[in-house]
C-alpha positions as CSV (number, residue, x, y, z in Angstrom):
1,X,6.3,-7.8,31.0
2,X,4.3,-9.5,28.3
3,X,1.2,-7.6,29.4
4,X,3.1,-4.3,29.1
5,X,4.3,-5.2,25.6
6,X,0.8,-6.2,24.6
7,X,-0.5,-2.7,25.7
8,X,2.4,-1.1,23.9
9,X,1.6,-2.8,20.5
10,X,-1.9,-1.5,20.7
11,X,-0.7,2.1,21.4
12,X,2.2,2.1,18.9
13,X,0.3,0.1,16.3
14,X,-2.5,2.6,16.1
15,X,0.0,5.4,15.6
16,X,1.0,3.7,12.4
17,X,-2.2,2.2,11.3
18,X,-2.4,-0.3,9.6
19,X,0.3,-2.1,11.6
20,X,3.6,-2.2,9.8
21,X,5.4,-5.4,10.8
22,X,8.8,-4.4,9.7
23,X,7.8,-2.7,6.5
24,X,5.3,-0.9,4.4
25,X,1.8,-2.0,5.4
26,X,-0.2,-4.4,3.2
27,X,-2.5,-1.7,2.2
28,X,0.3,0.6,1.2
29,X,2.1,-2.1,-0.8
30,X,-1.1,-2.8,-2.7
31,X,-1.6,0.9,-3.6
32,X,2.0,1.4,-4.7
33,X,1.8,-1.7,-6.9
34,X,-1.4,-0.3,-8.5
35,X,0.2,3.1,-9.1
36,X,3.3,1.5,-10.6
37,X,1.3,-0.6,-13.0
38,X,-0.8,2.4,-14.0
39,X,2.2,4.6,-14.6
40,X,4.6,2.2,-16.4
41,X,5.6,3.7,-19.6
42,X,3.8,6.9,-18.9
43,X,0.1,6.5,-19.7
44,X,0.5,3.6,-22.0
45,X,-1.8,1.5,-19.9
46,X,-4.8,3.7,-20.7
47,X,-7.0,2.9,-23.6
48,X,-6.2,4.9,-26.8
49,X,-8.1,5.4,-30.0
50,X,-6.1,3.7,-32.8
51,X,-8.5,4.6,-35.7
52,X,-6.9,6.3,-38.6
53,X,-3.7,4.3,-39.2
54,X,-3.2,3.8,-42.9
55,X,-2.7,0.3,-44.4
56,X,0.4,-0.4,-46.4
57,X,0.2,0.7,-50.0
58,X,-0.8,-1.9,-52.6
59,X,-1.3,-2.0,-56.4
60,X,-5.1,-2.1,-55.9
61,X,-5.3,1.1,-54.0
62,X,-6.6,3.1,-57.1
63,X,-9.6,0.8,-57.3
64,X,-10.3,0.3,-53.6
65,X,-9.5,3.8,-52.3
66,X,-7.7,4.6,-49.1
67,X,-7.7,1.7,-46.7
68,X,-7.5,2.1,-42.9
69,X,-6.8,-0.4,-40.1
70,X,-9.1,-0.5,-37.1
71,X,-7.2,-2.2,-34.2
72,X,-9.2,-3.8,-31.4
73,X,-9.6,-1.5,-28.5
74,X,-9.2,-3.4,-25.2
75,X,-12.2,-3.4,-23.1
76,X,-11.8,-1.7,-19.7
77,X,-12.4,-3.9,-16.7
78,X,-12.9,-1.3,-13.9
79,X,-14.1,-3.7,-11.2
80,X,-11.6,-5.7,-9.3
81,X,-12.1,-8.2,-6.4
82,X,-9.1,-9.1,-4.5
83,X,-7.9,-11.3,-1.6
84,X,-4.7,-12.6,-0.2
85,X,-3.3,-14.7,2.7
86,X,0.2,-14.3,4.0
87,X,2.4,-15.5,6.9
88,X,5.3,-13.4,8.3
89,X,8.0,-13.8,10.9
90,X,8.7,-10.7,12.9
91,X,11.5,-10.2,15.5
92,X,9.8,-7.4,17.3
93,X,6.0,-8.1,17.4
94,X,5.2,-5.3,19.9
95,X,7.5,-2.8,18.1
96,X,9.1,-1.7,21.4
97,X,12.5,-0.3,22.3
98,X,12.9,-2.6,25.3
99,X,12.5,-6.4,25.6
100,X,11.4,-7.2,22.0
101,X,9.9,-10.6,21.4
102,X,9.4,-12.5,18.1
103,X,6.2,-14.0,16.8
104,X,4.6,-15.4,13.6
105,X,1.8,-13.3,12.1
106,X,-1.0,-14.3,9.7
107,X,-2.5,-11.5,7.5
108,X,-5.7,-12.0,5.5
109,X,-7.2,-9.5,3.1
110,X,-10.5,-9.3,1.1
111,X,-11.8,-6.3,-0.8
112,X,-13.0,-4.7,-4.0
113,X,-12.0,-1.7,-6.0
114,X,-13.7,0.2,-8.8
115,X,-11.5,2.3,-11.1
116,X,-12.9,4.9,-13.6
117,X,-10.9,6.6,-16.4
118,X,-12.2,10.1,-16.9
119,X,-9.5,10.7,-19.6
120,X,-6.3,8.9,-20.6
121,X,-4.5,11.3,-18.1
122,X,-7.1,11.5,-15.3
123,X,-8.5,8.5,-13.4
124,X,-9.9,7.6,-9.9
125,X,-10.9,4.7,-7.8
126,X,-13.1,3.7,-4.9
127,X,-11.8,0.9,-2.7
128,X,-13.1,-1.1,0.3
129,X,-10.6,-3.4,2.1
130,X,-10.9,-5.6,5.3
131,X,-7.9,-7.2,6.9
132,X,-7.2,-9.4,9.9
133,X,-3.9,-9.8,11.8
134,X,-3.4,-12.8,14.0
135,X,-0.4,-13.8,16.1
136,X,0.7,-17.3,16.9
137,X,2.2,-16.9,20.4
138,X,0.7,-13.6,21.6
139,X,-3.0,-14.1,20.6
140,X,-4.1,-11.0,22.6
141,X,-2.4,-8.8,19.9
142,X,-4.9,-9.8,17.3
143,X,-6.9,-7.1,15.6
144,X,-9.0,-6.4,12.4
145,X,-8.8,-3.4,10.1
146,X,-11.6,-1.9,8.0
147,X,-10.5,0.6,5.4
148,X,-12.7,2.3,2.8
149,X,-10.9,4.8,0.7
150,X,-11.1,6.8,-2.6
151,X,-8.6,8.7,-4.7
152,X,-7.9,10.7,-7.9
153,X,-4.8,10.7,-10.0
154,X,-3.8,13.1,-12.8
155,X,-0.8,12.6,-15.0
156,X,0.7,16.0,-16.2
157,X,2.0,15.1,-19.6
158,X,3.6,18.6,-20.1
159,X,5.3,18.4,-16.7
160,X,7.5,15.3,-17.4
161,X,4.5,13.0,-16.9
162,X,4.5,13.6,-13.2
163,X,1.5,11.8,-11.5
164,X,-0.3,14.0,-9.0
165,X,-2.7,12.3,-6.6
166,X,-5.0,12.9,-3.7
167,X,-6.6,10.3,-1.4
168,X,-9.0,10.0,1.5
169,X,-8.9,7.0,3.9
170,X,-11.0,6.0,6.8
171,X,-9.5,3.4,9.1
172,X,-11.3,1.5,11.9
173,X,-9.6,-1.0,14.2
174,X,-11.3,-3.6,16.3
175,X,-10.1,-6.3,18.7
176,X,-9.5,-9.6,17.0
177,X,-10.5,-12.2,19.6
178,X,-11.6,-12.7,23.2
179,X,-8.0,-12.7,24.5
180,X,-8.1,-8.9,24.1
181,X,-10.5,-8.5,27.0
182,X,-7.7,-7.9,29.6
183,X,-6.6,-5.0,27.4
184,X,-10.0,-3.3,27.5
185,X,-12.3,-4.9,24.9
186,X,-14.1,-8.0,23.8
187,X,-13.8,-9.4,20.3
188,X,-15.2,-6.9,17.7
189,X,-15.0,-3.9,20.0
190,X,-13.7,-0.8,18.3
191,X,-10.6,0.8,19.8
192,X,-9.4,3.1,17.1
193,X,-10.7,5.1,14.1
194,X,-8.9,7.6,11.9
195,X,-9.4,9.9,8.9
196,X,-6.5,10.6,6.6
197,X,-6.1,13.0,3.7
198,X,-3.0,12.4,1.5
199,X,-1.6,14.5,-1.4
200,X,1.4,13.5,-3.3
201,X,3.2,13.1,-6.6
202,X,5.1,10.2,-8.3
203,X,7.3,9.8,-11.3
204,X,8.2,6.6,-13.2
205,X,11.5,6.4,-15.2
206,X,11.6,3.6,-17.8
207,X,15.2,2.2,-18.1
208,X,14.0,-0.5,-20.5
209,X,10.8,-2.4,-21.2
210,X,11.7,-4.6,-18.2
211,X,13.2,-2.2,-15.8
212,X,11.7,0.9,-14.1
213,X,12.8,3.3,-11.4
214,X,10.1,5.3,-9.5
215,X,10.2,8.1,-6.9
216,X,7.7,10.1,-5.1
217,X,6.7,12.3,-2.2
218,X,3.6,12.7,-0.1
219,X,2.0,14.5,2.8
220,X,-0.6,12.8,5.0
221,X,-2.8,14.6,7.4
222,X,-4.5,12.5,10.1
223,X,-7.5,13.3,12.2
224,X,-7.9,10.5,14.8
225,X,-10.6,10.0,17.4
226,X,-8.3,7.7,19.4
227,X,-6.7,8.8,22.7
228,X,-4.0,7.2,24.8
229,X,-4.5,6.5,28.5
230,X,-3.0,9.9,29.3
231,X,-5.6,11.6,27.2
232,X,-3.1,13.0,24.7
233,X,-4.4,12.9,21.1
234,X,-1.9,11.1,18.9
235,X,-3.0,13.0,15.8
236,X,-0.1,13.4,13.4
237,X,1.1,14.8,10.1
238,X,3.3,12.6,8.0
239,X,5.7,13.8,5.3
240,X,7.4,11.0,3.3
241,X,9.6,10.2,0.3
242,X,10.0,6.9,-1.5
243,X,12.1,5.5,-4.2
244,X,12.3,2.0,-5.8
245,X,13.4,-0.2,-8.6
246,X,11.4,-3.0,-10.4
247,X,12.6,-5.7,-12.8
248,X,10.4,-7.9,-14.9
249,X,12.6,-11.0,-15.1
250,X,10.0,-12.7,-17.3
251,X,6.3,-12.5,-17.9
252,X,5.8,-14.6,-14.8
253,X,8.4,-13.3,-12.4
254,X,9.0,-9.8,-11.0
255,X,11.2,-8.4,-8.3
256,X,11.9,-5.0,-6.8
257,X,13.4,-3.0,-4.0
258,X,11.9,-0.1,-2.1
259,X,13.1,2.6,0.3
260,X,10.8,4.9,2.2
261,X,11.5,7.6,4.7
262,X,8.8,9.4,6.7
263,X,8.9,12.3,9.2
264,X,6.0,12.1,11.6
265,X,5.0,15.2,13.5
266,X,2.7,14.4,16.4
267,X,1.1,17.8,16.6
268,X,-0.7,17.2,19.9
269,X,2.1,15.6,21.8
270,X,4.3,18.4,23.1
271,X,6.8,18.4,20.2
272,X,7.1,14.7,19.6
273,X,8.7,13.8,16.2
274,X,9.7,10.5,14.7
275,X,11.8,9.6,11.7
276,X,10.7,6.2,10.3
277,X,12.6,4.4,7.5
278,X,11.8,1.1,5.7
279,X,13.9,-0.9,3.3
280,X,12.0,-3.8,1.6
281,X,12.5,-6.4,-1.2
282,X,9.8,-8.4,-2.8
283,X,9.5,-11.2,-5.3
284,X,6.2,-12.0,-7.3
285,X,5.6,-15.3,-9.0
286,X,2.7,-15.1,-11.3
287,X,0.8,-18.5,-11.4
288,X,-2.1,-17.3,-13.6
289,X,-3.5,-14.1,-14.8
290,X,-5.3,-13.9,-11.5
291,X,-3.1,-15.6,-8.9
292,X,0.3,-14.6,-7.7
293,X,2.7,-15.9,-5.0
294,X,4.5,-13.1,-3.2
295,X,7.6,-13.3,-1.0
296,X,9.1,-10.3,0.8
297,X,11.4,-9.1,3.6
298,X,11.7,-5.7,5.2
299,X,13.6,-3.8,7.8
300,X,12.1,-0.9,9.7
301,X,13.9,1.6,12.1
302,X,12.0,4.2,14.0
303,X,14.0,7.0,15.7
304,X,12.0,9.4,18.0
305,X,12.9,12.3,20.2
306,X,11.2,10.2,22.9
307,X,13.5,7.2,23.5
308,X,10.7,4.9,24.5
309,X,9.4,5.1,20.9
310,X,12.6,3.9,19.3
311,X,12.5,0.4,17.8
312,X,13.8,-1.8,15.0
313,X,11.9,-4.6,13.3
314,X,12.8,-7.3,10.8
315,X,10.1,-9.3,9.1
316,X,10.0,-11.9,6.3
317,X,7.3,-14.0,4.8
318,X,5.0,-14.5,1.9
319,X,1.6,-15.7,0.6
320,X,-0.9,-16.1,-2.1
321,X,-2.7,-13.1,-3.7
322,X,-5.7,-13.3,-6.1
323,X,-7.2,-10.6,-8.3
324,X,-10.3,-11.0,-10.5
325,X,-11.2,-8.2,-12.8
326,X,-14.5,-7.5,-14.6
């Protein structure tokens, strides 16, 4: 039974790469956080030219002439190096409908991102990320994820400051250790690769300086090279909507809730369609300008027109994240 579950997690996991243990993937969480920070208060986070503001009037103006204040323009730091290490408990490690089993999972991430501002309303990034997933009890489920990506975002100021974006992702999965050999590959052997193109839009609503609501929708088109044992290509199109709320309790503490629903159309699998919904809650404790402790929990439910693909998953955990900008 365990062997069947191990095979199942590899098949199901690659359908939702990177693996989502009860919630939005680590990669997706990071991107959403970057987008929220970028869009808070419209485009206020972008550098602006403050030259030309007049100084207060004084009695000496007639002798000195018109005075102007030149405020310091913050220097852009486009290059970011990031890493994090987290531990999670999950009650359905294999994400199966029958005989679920719990496990503890370690997730590590290292990477770098370069962001370029073309104009205050138009910016892009190039990112490289590598992750490892390790399980305490079922070590044969271990795998690594390599994920280079790039994207463009445009904020339409005249269209209610909607942020339109497009993104390309390449994802490659390899077996994580020698325990994977019974499933078909030695450590480091590639068993999945995929190309994704995403288009979407997002809107940030500022309730106050400390509170924000955001909502968005996206369409993702996958072109995978992976095939299941029955030789049916799991290529899929995903249409999703997300909404959330963030609260800056203080300069050093932030919390938020997020809901995401996705309709997955497996275009090569005889009409298979899944509805996947995720509710998550996170807490971020900022230790320094470059180090943060993150805690989170999430609940995932997948409902498919193929009953064997139905599952529920609850996970909770946390870890340390570091970001250094240059």
